BABAMI-169249 format. One record per residue (C-alpha): residue in three letters; x, y, z. Coordinates in steps of 0.02 Angstrom, whole numbers, plus 32768, in hexadecimal, padded with zeros to 4 digits. Layout:
BEGIN
ALAXYZ;...
# end
This chain:
BEGIN
METD5D5939081C2;ASND643941D8206;LEUD6AC944D8175;LEUD753948681FA;LEUD73193E18255;LEUD736937681C1;LEUD7BF93C98188;VALD82493AC8212;METD7E692F6823F;SERD81E92C98180;ILED8C9930A81A3;PHED8D892A0823F;ALAD87E920D81F3;GLYD8D7920F8151;ILED98F92348163;LEUD9B791F28227;PROD99991488205;METDA0591418161;VALDA8D919381D4;CYSDA7B90FD824A;TRPDA6F906981CA;ALADB1490CF8180;METDB6990DA8218;LEUDB2D900C8244;VALDB8F8FE9819C;TRPDC23906581C3;TRPDC318FF78268;PHEDC288F5581FA;ASPDCD48F7E81A2;ARGDD478F398233;TYRDDEE8F1B81EA;GLUDDFB8FCD818A;LYSDD9690478192;GLUDD8590C180F2;PRODDB091688105;ALADD1591E28156;HISDD18926B80D5;LEUDD0D91E08045;LEUDC74918F80AC;LEUDC2A923580C3;LEUDC3A926E801A;SERDBE691BE7FD1;PHEDB4F91DF8042;LEUDB46929F8016;TRPDB4692667F5C;GLYDAA992027F78;VALDA5792817FE0;ALADA6993117F54;PRODAB792F17EA9;ALADA8C924D7E7B;ALAD9C492717ECF;ILED9C993197E67;LEUDA0B92BF7DC0;SERD99E92347DDA;ILED8F1929C7DE9;VALD91393077D4D;ALAD95992717CE9;GLUD8BB92087D08;LEUD855929F7D10;ILED88D92C67C3E;LEUD87A92017C20;ALAD7D691FE7C68;LEUD79992927C11;VALD7D6924D7B72;SERD78A91967B7F;GLYD6DD91F17BB0;TYRD6E591BF7C54;ALAD66992217CB4;GLYD67691EF7D71;THRD5E491847DC1;ASPD58391B37D1C;ALAD5EE914B7CB8;PROD5C390977C6D;ALAD60590137CD7;GLYD66F8FD77C5D;LEUD6CE90787C53;THRD6DB90867CFF;LEUD7258FE37D19;PHED7A090097C8F;ASND7E090A97CDD;LEUD7EC907B7D99;GLYD8168FCF7D66;LEUD89F8FEB7CE9;VALD8CC90A07CBF;ALAD8CF90D97D7E;PROD94590457DC4;LEUD9B390607D12;VALD9BA91237D3E;GLUD9D591257DF1;GLUDA5F90987DFB;GLYDAA890E87D62;VALDABF91967DC0;LYSDAF091377E5E;LEUDB6E90E57E05;LEUDBB691827DB6;GLYDBD791CA7E6D;LEUDC2E911F7E98;LEUDCA3912E7DF3;GLYDCC691D87E46;ILEDCF2919F7F0A;PHEDD58910F7EBB;GLYDDC691837E56;LEUDDDB91E87EF1;ALADDE091437F65;GLNDE72910C7EE2;ARGDEC7908A7F46;GLUDE6690957FDB;VALDDF190137F92;ASPDE3F8F6D7FD3;GLYDDC58EF17F9F;PRODCFB8EB97F8C;LEUDCDF8F0A8044;ASPDCFF8FA88012;GLYDC9A8FB07F81;ILEDC028F727FDD;ILEDC118FF48053;TYRDC3590927FDA;GLYDBAB90577F7B;ALADB4190408022;METDB5B90EF804F;VALDB27913F7FB0;GLYDA9190D97FC0;PHEDA6591108067;GLYDA7A91BC803E;PHEDA0091A87FB1;ALAD97D915C801D;ALAD97A91EA8093;THRD95692668009;GLUD8C791E67FBC;ASND88491CD8066;LEUD874928B8088;ILED82892A17FEC;ILED7AE92168017;PHED78F924380BA;LEUD75A92EE8094;SERD6D192B68026;SERD66E928580BC;GLND5C692AF80D1;THRD5B092768184;METD62C92478228;GLUD5D9917D8208;GLUD63491A08156;LEUD6D491D9818D;VALD6E0914C8213;LEUD6BC90D68190;PHED7339116810B;PHED7B49115819E;PHED7A9905881CA;LEUD7AE9023810F;ARGD83790A680E0;ALAD8A890A38174;METD88B8FFE81BC;VALD8598F8A8141;PHED8BB8FC580B8;GLYD9309023810E;SERD9C48FE980B3;METD9718FCB8018;HISD9D990457F9F;ALADA6C90178001;VALDA4F8F5E7FD1;PHEDA338F8A7F17;THRDAD38FFE7F11;SERDB458F867F63;PHEDB348F1C7ED0;SERDB7A8FBB7E6F;GLYDC158FC67EEF;LEUDC378F127EE6;GLYDC318F0F7E32;LEUDCC98FB87E20;ALADD308F507EC2;PHEDD3F8EBD7E5E;ALADD598F1A7DAE;LYSDDEB8F7A7E14;TYRDE3A8EDD7E28;ALADE1B8E957D7F;ARGDEB48E437D15;SERDE738E987C64;PRODE008F2D7C3C;GLYDD878EC27BE7;ARGDD688E737CA1;ALADD738F0D7CED;VALDCDB8F4F7C84;ALADC728EB37C93;TRPDC7D8EBF7D57;ALADC598F647D59;ALADBC58F437CE1;GLYDB868EB77D37;GLYDB808EFE7DE4;TYRDB268F957DA2;LEUDA9A8F317D42;THRDA958EBD7DDD;ALADA5F8F5B7E41;ALAD9E18F8D7DBD;LEUD9958EDB7DAA;PHED97A8ECE7E70;HISD93A8F877E67;GLYD8CC8F517DD7;LEUD8788EC97E0E;HISD8538F1C7EC6;ASND8018FA37E65;PHED79F8F387E01;ALAD7648EE07E8F;ILED7428F827EFA;THRD6DD8FD57E62;LEUD6658F3B7E4E;SERD63E8F3F7F16;ALAD6148FF17EEA;ARGD5AF8FDF7E47;ILED55A8F377E70;PROD5488F357F33;SERD4EF8E7F7F28;LEUD5918E367EE4;LEUD5C88DF97F81;ILED6688DAD7F36;ALAD6AF8E557F00;LEUD6E18EA07FAE;PROD72D8E007FF0;ALAD7998DEF7F4E;SERD7E68E987F65;LEUD8228E56800B;LEUD8618DB67FD1;VALD8BF8E247F3F;TYRD9018EA07FC1;GLYD9288E088046;ILED9908DA67FC1;GLYD9F68E3E7F93;ALADA1A8E728048;VALDA4C8DB88065;ALADAB58DB47FDB;ILEDB1C8E468009;ALADB298E0A80BC;LEUDB638D618082;LEUDBF18DC1800C;SERDC0D8E3980A5;PHEDC378DAD8115;GLYDC938D5E8092;SERDD018E018078;LEUDD308E0B811E;ILEDD618D5F8120;ARGDDCF8D7A808E;GLUDE208E1A80F6;ARGDE468DB3818A;GLYDEA08D2F8112;THRDF028DD080B8;ILEDF318E178161;ARGDF6E8D7481A3;LYSDFE58D5080F4;TYRE02F8DDF80D6;LEUE0548E188187;ARGE0AB8D7681B0;PROE14E8DC38161;TYRE14C8E4581EB;VALE1298DC3827A;ASPE1C98D64823D;SERE2358DE88232;GLYE2068E1F82E2;ILEE1AD8ECE82CB;ILEE0FD8E9E8307;ARGE0E68E0B8386;PROE0868D7C8362;HISDFFE8D9183E2;GLNDFD98E2D839F;TRPDFCC8DF28305;GLUDF678D6E830F;ALADEFE8DEE8375;ALADF108E4F82E8;VALDEBB8DC78279;SERDE2C8D9782E5;METDD958E0282DD;ARGDD638DCA8395;THRDE078DDB83E6;ARGDE188E8B8397;LEUDD6E8EBF83E2;LEUDD888E7B847B;SERDE258EBD848C;GLUDDF18F748468;TRPDD478F4E84CE;GLUDDBC8F1A8565;ALADE1C8FD28568;ILEDD6F90268549;CYSDD2F8FCE85F5;ARGDDC890098650;PHEDDBA90B8860E;ASPDE63909E85D3;PHEDE3891148535;ARGDF07911C8519;ARGDF2190578513;TYRDE7B906084A8;ARGDEC990CF842D;LEUDF5F906A8426;ILEDF138FC88403;ALADE9590158387;ARGDF0D90678320;LEUDF928FC98332;HISDF008F5B82DA;THRDED48FDC8258;VALDF848FF0821A;CYSDFAA8F398216;ALADF088F3381A1;GLUDF398FB78131;LEUE00C8F8C812C;ALADFB08ED280E4;PHEDF538F2E806C;LYSDFDC8F9A8022;GLUE0528EF28019;LYSDFD48E9C7FBD;GLNDFB78F3B7F56;ARGE0788F1C7F3D;GLNE07D8E807F08;LEUDFE08E8E7E94;TRPE01B8F317E3D;GLYE0D48F417E4A;LYSE14E8FB67EA9;ASPE0FC906B7E9E;GLUE15391027EFA;LYSE0AF91267F53;ILEE09490817F91;GLUE15190677FCD;GLYE13591078035;GLNE0A590DA8088;ILEE0E79026809F;SERE174908280FF;ASPE10C90E48162;LEUE0AA906681A2;ALAE1248FEE81CD;SERE18390698234;GLUE0DA909B828D;LEUE0BA8FD682B0;THRE16A8FC282F0;SERE14790538372;LEUE096901A839B;SERE0C08F6583A0;LYSE12A8F98843C;ASNE09F900F849C;ALAE0048FB78459;PRODFFF8F1684BD;HISDF618E8B84B9;PRODF158E518544;ALADF508DA4852A;ALADFFA8DE9852E;PROE0608E2385D3;GLUE05B8EE685F9;LEUE0D78F4A85B9;SERE11B8FDB8619;
# end
């Protein structure tokens, strides 16, 4: 195969699908989207630092253990790919998440945010891993097979694994004691490594013993269980966020800062989407921006109120609440919802 063509196709096939997966996850975060620069930083950590550090660490450990690629004994291969690699890779990705959480500080409002940051790191890591694997293709048929398996069937694999680490850190952030925080963070990391290790173990068996027909379905099962678990946790987190917005915005409804129908719209994901889409269909982009911003401010204000209740008064949070409340007062007058009468 032409080397230039292989390089171009590998870059395209390795990175673009992961970007598309990442955009889908970004879209799913309906109530309060995380800052774009932090999401990009998370993705880039997976692309370069995490991938490079993992390769170096695994190479050193492989040389120390006597691992010699395809010539290594089957037991040693399973040990390295099924145990060492997951612990190293998820550990390096966890380091990046710790840094992101440090930068995000109080941007992390609940479990869903941890899942999203973990997924972004995983997608970035998968993009680089895909590129390396695709470049090893000898024929076009092999490249197409790798693309189908890596980008389509197992496209969100690393994102699913690292989402558990992000979820653990999110729970650790709101833990009531340092001991519980450490337990949540360690539990998330070990869960990520466990799913990763089981998947690698099954894939390695499938490659080593092609006649063992159960190995590949087993890897799909492990991946599927992890993906379903993360999906259910994500939907549960959205429901929890809806309850937070309903509860902590109620005083602003009672005081007349926001109208009841706007409050209900901010709480309902379906109504939010319909109201924003209705404005887009009418090509009224000013209206769309106002409504979308109203919904975002409602969510941000509710989460800040929750943080104030959990952590007590803080000068920075008080300032953010004051600014958001002022903006909400203005938006409430200028961003009508379709269910309400038009305002001039």
